[in-house]
Structures are given as C-alpha cells and as structure tokens.
C-alpha positions as a Python dict, from the first residue, in 0.01 Angstrom:
ca = {
    (1, 'M'): (0, 0, 0),
    (2, 'S'): (327, 57, 181),
    (3, 'K'): (519, 285, -70),
    (4, 'M'): (142, 473, -60),
    (5, 'K'): (226, 465, 319),
    (6, 'G'): (602, 602, 252),
    (7, 'N'): (500, 891, -5),
    (8, 'S'): (207, 1013, 294),
    (9, 'K'): (395, 1029, 523),
    (10, 'F'): (768, 1199, 271),
    (11, 'F'): (454, 1511, 174),
    (12, 'K'): (328, 1532, 519),
    (13, 'A'): (655, 1567, 689),
    (14, 'A'): (756, 1868, 336),
    (15, 'A'): (436, 2000, 478),
    (16, 'F'): (509, 2114, 824),
    (17, 'L'): (876, 2228, 709),
    (18, 'F'): (721, 2420, 518),
    (19, 'I'): (425, 2582, 797),
    (20, 'V'): (672, 2644, 1009),
    (21, 'A'): (911, 2797, 757),
    (22, 'V'): (595, 3082, 699),
    (23, 'L'): (534, 3075, 1050),
    (24, 'L'): (828, 3264, 1115),
    (25, 'V'): (806, 3503, 841),
    (26, 'L'): (480, 3570, 954),
    (27, 'P'): (473, 3874, 1219),
    (28, 'P'): (424, 3738, 1585),
    (29, 'S'): (152, 3790, 1868),
    (30, 'T'): (232, 4044, 2086),
    (31, 'A'): (76, 3864, 2416),
    (32, 'Q'): (279, 3585, 2320),
    (33, 'A'): (651, 3785, 2250),
    (34, 'Q'): (954, 3598, 2353),
    (35, 'P'): (1287, 3606, 2223),
    (36, 'L'): (1376, 3342, 1954),
    (37, 'P'): (1644, 3119, 2100),
    (38, 'I'): (1980, 3072, 1809),
    (39, 'P'): (2040, 2708, 1826),
    (40, 'N'): (2448, 2642, 1873),
    (41, 'L'): (2499, 2358, 1631),
    (42, 'N'): (2844, 2141, 1637),
    (43, 'I'): (2908, 1887, 1305),
    (44, 'N'): (3197, 1659, 1340),
    (45, 'V'): (3316, 1479, 1088),
    (46, 'G'): (3539, 1152, 1186),
    (47, 'T'): (3561, 716, 1064),
    (48, 'A'): (3228, 575, 1241),
    (49, 'S'): (3258, 312, 1482),
    (50, 'E'): (2980, 134, 1569),
    (51, 'P'): (2631, 49, 1343),
    (52, 'Q'): (2417, 317, 1500),
    (53, 'E'): (2641, 585, 1351),
    (54, 'V'): (2666, 441, 1065),
    (55, 'V'): (2221, 521, 1026),
    (56, 'G'): (2268, 834, 1165),
    (57, 'S'): (2436, 946, 887),
    (58, 'L'): (2213, 777, 617),
    (59, 'Q'): (1942, 945, 802),
    (60, 'L'): (2081, 1278, 828),
    (61, 'L'): (2161, 1257, 406),
    (62, 'I'): (1795, 1170, 399),
    (63, 'L'): (1696, 1442, 486),
    (64, 'L'): (1897, 1667, 326),
    (65, 'T'): (1845, 1548, -1),
    (66, 'V'): (1455, 1553, 71),
    (67, 'L'): (1512, 1942, 234),
    (68, 'T'): (1661, 2018, -122),
    (69, 'L'): (1247, 1913, -304),
    (70, 'V'): (1083, 2046, -11),
    (71, 'P'): (1061, 2429, -207),
    (72, 'A'): (915, 2299, -499),
    (73, 'I'): (734, 2071, -338),
    (74, 'L'): (555, 2280, -34),
    (75, 'V'): (486, 2546, -325),
    (76, 'L'): (249, 2374, -539),
    (77, 'M'): (63, 2326, -229),
    (78, 'T'): (-33, 2654, -183),
    (79, 'S'): (-237, 2929, -417),
    (80, 'F'): (113, 2990, -552),
    (81, 'T'): (100, 2827, -879),
    (82, 'R'): (-256, 2941, -1006),
    (83, 'I'): (-113, 3348, -911),
    (84, 'V'): (283, 3281, -1008),
    (85, 'V'): (54, 3158, -1400),
    (86, 'V'): (-217, 3382, -1437),
    (87, 'L'): (89, 3638, -1351),
    (88, 'S'): (249, 3473, -1685),
    (89, 'F'): (-28, 3509, -1891),
    (90, 'M'): (-82, 3890, -1855),
    (91, 'R'): (297, 3920, -1959),
    (92, 'S'): (269, 3775, -2221),
    (93, 'A'): (-75, 3887, -2364),
    (94, 'L'): (41, 4214, -2348),
    (95, 'A'): (377, 4124, -2485),
    (96, 'T'): (598, 4282, -2322),
    (97, 'Q'): (887, 4089, -2368),
    (98, 'Q'): (1010, 4079, -1932),
    (99, 'V'): (841, 4306, -1839),
    (100, 'P'): (794, 4341, -1528),
    (101, 'P'): (1032, 4100, -1564),
    (102, 'N'): (1006, 3722, -1366),
    (103, 'Q'): (1161, 3870, -1005),
    (104, 'V'): (876, 4085, -989),
    (105, 'L'): (624, 3902, -1055),
    (106, 'I'): (790, 3586, -853),
    (107, 'G'): (822, 3838, -598),
    (108, 'L'): (426, 3963, -590),
    (109, 'A'): (314, 3584, -660),
    (110, 'L'): (422, 3492, -252),
    (111, 'L'): (318, 3785, -94),
    (112, 'L'): (-24, 3745, -278),
    (113, 'T'): (37, 3360, -129),
    (114, 'I'): (99, 3437, 251),
    (115, 'F'): (-197, 3669, 249),
    (116, 'I'): (-467, 3440, 55),
    (117, 'M'): (-277, 3134, 278),
    (118, 'S'): (-248, 3323, 661),
    (119, 'P'): (-605, 3165, 796),
    (120, 'V'): (-477, 2822, 716),
    (121, 'Y'): (-160, 2914, 869),
    (122, 'N'): (-304, 3025, 1175),
    (123, 'E'): (-549, 2748, 1240),
    (124, 'I'): (-226, 2527, 1146),
    (125, 'K'): (-76, 2773, 1437),
    (126, 'T'): (-367, 2702, 1643),
    (127, 'T'): (-396, 2349, 1551),
    (128, 'A'): (-9, 2170, 1572),
    (129, 'I'): (285, 2458, 1609),
    (130, 'E'): (148, 2604, 1949),
    (131, 'P'): (56, 2222, 2111),
    (132, 'Y'): (360, 2076, 1975),
    (133, 'L'): (637, 2371, 2112),
    (134, 'N'): (372, 2312, 2445),
    (135, 'E'): (433, 1959, 2444),
    (136, 'E'): (82, 1941, 2494),
    (137, 'I'): (44, 1642, 2211),
    (138, 'S'): (390, 1441, 1968),
    (139, 'Q'): (538, 1465, 1677),
    (140, 'E'): (289, 1205, 1464),
    (141, 'E'): (-13, 1453, 1615),
    (142, 'A'): (129, 1788, 1510),
    (143, 'L'): (211, 1625, 1217),
    (144, 'E'): (-163, 1525, 1218),
    (145, 'M'): (-283, 1831, 1255),
    (146, 'G'): (-102, 2011, 1056),
    (147, 'A'): (-182, 1921, 696),
    (148, 'E'): (-522, 1906, 807),
    (149, 'P'): (-576, 2277, 734),
    (150, 'L'): (-396, 2257, 448),
    (151, 'R'): (-522, 1948, 303),
    (152, 'N'): (-913, 2153, 323),
    (153, 'F'): (-780, 2414, 129),
    (154, 'M'): (-626, 2127, -186),
    (155, 'F'): (-1007, 1972, -111),
    (156, 'R'): (-1189, 2288, -198),
    (157, 'Y'): (-966, 2360, -476),
    (158, 'T'): (-958, 1992, -632),
    (159, 'R'): (-1172, 1899, -902),
    (160, 'E'): (-1322, 1550, -861),
    (161, 'K'): (-1221, 1448, -1145),
    (162, 'D'): (-815, 1480, -1095),
    (163, 'L'): (-879, 1318, -808),
    (164, 'A'): (-1042, 1003, -994),
    (165, 'L'): (-757, 1005, -1213),
    (166, 'F'): (-447, 949, -965),
    (167, 'L'): (-659, 742, -767),
    (168, 'N'): (-656, 502, -1034),
    (169, 'I'): (-265, 576, -1166),
    (170, 'A'): (-246, 492, -778),
    (171, 'K'): (-437, 175, -795),
    (172, 'A'): (-602, 272, -446),
    (173, 'P'): (-939, 214, -250),
    (174, 'R'): (-1263, 398, -331),
    (175, 'P'): (-1138, 658, -51),
    (176, 'E'): (-1519, 688, 154),
    (177, 'T'): (-1403, 1016, 351),
    (178, 'R'): (-1170, 1349, 253),
    (179, 'A'): (-955, 1190, 521),
    (180, 'D'): (-871, 888, 350),
    (181, 'V'): (-741, 1013, 36),
    (182, 'P'): (-327, 1019, 103),
    (183, 'L'): (-164, 1332, 62),
    (184, 'N'): (52, 1269, -261),
    (185, 'V'): (-288, 1133, -436),
    (186, 'L'): (-462, 1526, -353),
    (187, 'I'): (-119, 1733, -439),
    (188, 'P'): (-131, 1635, -837),
    (189, 'A'): (-480, 1655, -874),
    (190, 'F'): (-450, 1993, -708),
    (191, 'V'): (-243, 2097, -892),
    (192, 'I'): (-379, 2022, -1218),
    (193, 'S'): (-719, 2216, -1050),
    (194, 'E'): (-478, 2477, -1026),
    (195, 'L'): (-313, 2502, -1290),
    (196, 'K'): (-699, 2401, -1501),
    (197, 'T'): (-822, 2713, -1374),
    (198, 'A'): (-489, 2938, -1447),
    (199, 'F'): (-559, 2839, -1795),
    (200, 'Q'): (-898, 2940, -1852),
    (201, 'M'): (-859, 3335, -1628),
    (202, 'G'): (-534, 3327, -1899),
    (203, 'F'): (-772, 3266, -2152),
    (204, 'M'): (-979, 3534, -2045),
    (205, 'L'): (-771, 3778, -1979),
    (206, 'F'): (-564, 3710, -2380),
    (207, 'V'): (-953, 3824, -2512),
    (208, 'P'): (-909, 4161, -2465),
    (209, 'F'): (-587, 4181, -2686),
    (210, 'L'): (-619, 3976, -2875),
    (211, 'I'): (-891, 4209, -3012),
    (212, 'I'): (-659, 4463, -2993),
    (213, 'D'): (-421, 4273, -3224),
    (214, 'M'): (-646, 4179, -3524),
    (215, 'V'): (-733, 4559, -3512),
    (216, 'V'): (-416, 4654, -3565),
    (217, 'A'): (-305, 4366, -3845),
    (218, 'S'): (-613, 4401, -3994),
    (219, 'V'): (-597, 4837, -4083),
    (220, 'L'): (-161, 4718, -4140),
    (221, 'M'): (-275, 4506, -4424),
    (222, 'S'): (-551, 4761, -4606),
    (223, 'M'): (-239, 5072, -4547),
    (224, 'G'): (-107, 4762, -4717),
    (225, 'M'): (211, 4846, -4449),
    (226, 'F'): (301, 4417, -4483),
    (227, 'M'): (685, 4549, -4397),
    (228, 'L'): (505, 4691, -4103),
    (229, 'P'): (480, 4436, -3732),
    (230, 'P'): (139, 4478, -3593),
    (231, 'V'): (284, 4379, -3232),
    (232, 'M'): (501, 4709, -3209),
    (233, 'V'): (234, 4937, -3364),
    (234, 'S'): (-92, 4747, -3080),
    (235, 'L'): (177, 4763, -2745),
    (236, 'P'): (48, 5097, -2707),
    (237, 'F'): (-287, 5049, -2732),
    (238, 'K'): (-266, 4745, -2522),
    (239, 'L'): (-55, 4971, -2294),
    (240, 'L'): (-315, 5246, -2295),
    (241, 'L'): (-647, 5012, -2222),
    (242, 'F'): (-418, 4847, -1924),
    (243, 'V'): (-365, 5120, -1750),
    (244, 'M'): (-707, 5315, -1837),
    (245, 'V'): (-882, 5024, -1701),
    (246, 'D'): (-626, 4988, -1382),
    (247, 'G'): (-468, 4687, -1551),
    (248, 'W'): (-344, 4493, -1186),
    (249, 'H'): (-626, 4613, -1007),
    (250, 'L'): (-824, 4382, -1129),
    (251, 'V'): (-640, 4158, -1168),
    (252, 'V'): (-496, 4081, -842),
    (253, 'K'): (-844, 4135, -736),
    (254, 'S'): (-1019, 3957, -905),
    (255, 'V'): (-706, 3642, -816),
    (256, 'V'): (-753, 3728, -529),
    (257, 'E'): (-1150, 3667, -525),
    (258, 'S'): (-1087, 3379, -672),
    (259, 'F'): (-1012, 3173, -341),
    (260, 'R'): (-1309, 3359, -176),
}
C-alpha cells in the first residue's frame, strides 16, 4: 500500500510539472499580463560536510531522474496517444512510406493535443496554479486540485474493463468512488483504452484503401502483369481518392470530435 501511495505521488508530481510546462506556452490573459521574472541559478560543486547536504544532493539527483521520465508519462495522459496513432494508421493506409514525415505528424498531433486539452488546462490554471502562485493554497492542495481535471478527462475515456484489469493487477481494494482510484492505476488503463479506440479508428481508415488495393491487384492479375507491384499502381488512385474527399479535413475532424 505504501508503494502504491509513492507511485501515486510520483504521477501527481509529474502531472503538476506538465501542467506548468503547458501553461507557459499558452497565451497569457491580457488582464494579468506581467513580465515573467528570470530566475538566477547558481550550482556549486564541492565536498559535503554535513549529512543534510548529502540528502539534498540525493533529492536533486532523484528529481533530475524523474524529469527525464516525465515527458513520456505525461504524453500518455492526454489525447496525444490517440491522435498520433490514428495519423500513423492514415499514412500506412496510403502506403506513402515517410510522407508526411514523422516530424510533421508529431507536430500536428501536439498542436491538436493543445487544442483539445485547452479547457482542461484552463480549469487547472484557475483551480490550482493561480491559487498556489497567490499563496492561497499549499503545494499538496495544488497537486490534488490540479490533478482532478486530468483525472476527470481520463475517466471519461477509460473503459471499466481496462480499469478493473489494473486494479486486479495492483491488488488494490475495490474503489467506492472515482477519488479512490490512484493515478498509477488510472493512467495505464487510460492508455490501453486510447490504443483500442485508435486501432478501431485506424481499421475504419484502412477499409476503403484496402478495397482499392484488391481491385488493382485483381485487374493486374487478370491482365497477366504479375511482375508489376500492385502498390505502385494503386498509390495514385488512393491519393486521388484522398484528395477528392478532403481526407485530412475528415481525419482531423473525426479525431477532434471523438473527444467531444
């Protein structure tokens, strides 16, 4: 139970760091536009003379280690997973190899993630970040209140079956309310639920292009052109179909509306 509480505190701290990082890139409100103070950091390397200094150095080392894992964890707590998987399926269905490149797909997924998650970020800013900066609440209260909007978002798209799986694996007691579900159980359940949804959407994207590949392959075989790769012939037709139906508009619209 103590290990579970430690993991829950780690995920809460990761969520709080991610919230602060995203709020820095969001446009500030015009009513409270103030210059951001630049911190002055001084790091001295020397020999520790007291036990407290050793403890502080170890805490700093642990913090830096956690920060290296934060981006990978926090990307999984938003809509990024579903978006990037669906866009990857879209490219695979078109069979365009590395077009669009990975940088474009990841950049588009990040922008769509910020767009979709902006209501959650604004709620976190109002309920946790601003009161904490104004010294109205403590750090522990800010972590609890800041994690709540993210928890509500993840609960909305997490299947009960996946949540029950990780509760059984963790051997946690049956929760009576959502507040009893720890983050170290909710996050992996949310991830596999998002992956299932993304694969379902990817399957629907593959069907029309698979039909084109089958038709082209049948025509080539009936003409006796066995040495000509069907993918080479079907690619222009798939691109033509994708452009005619305004494919990127439909894909992005479907992904965004799946979170409404």
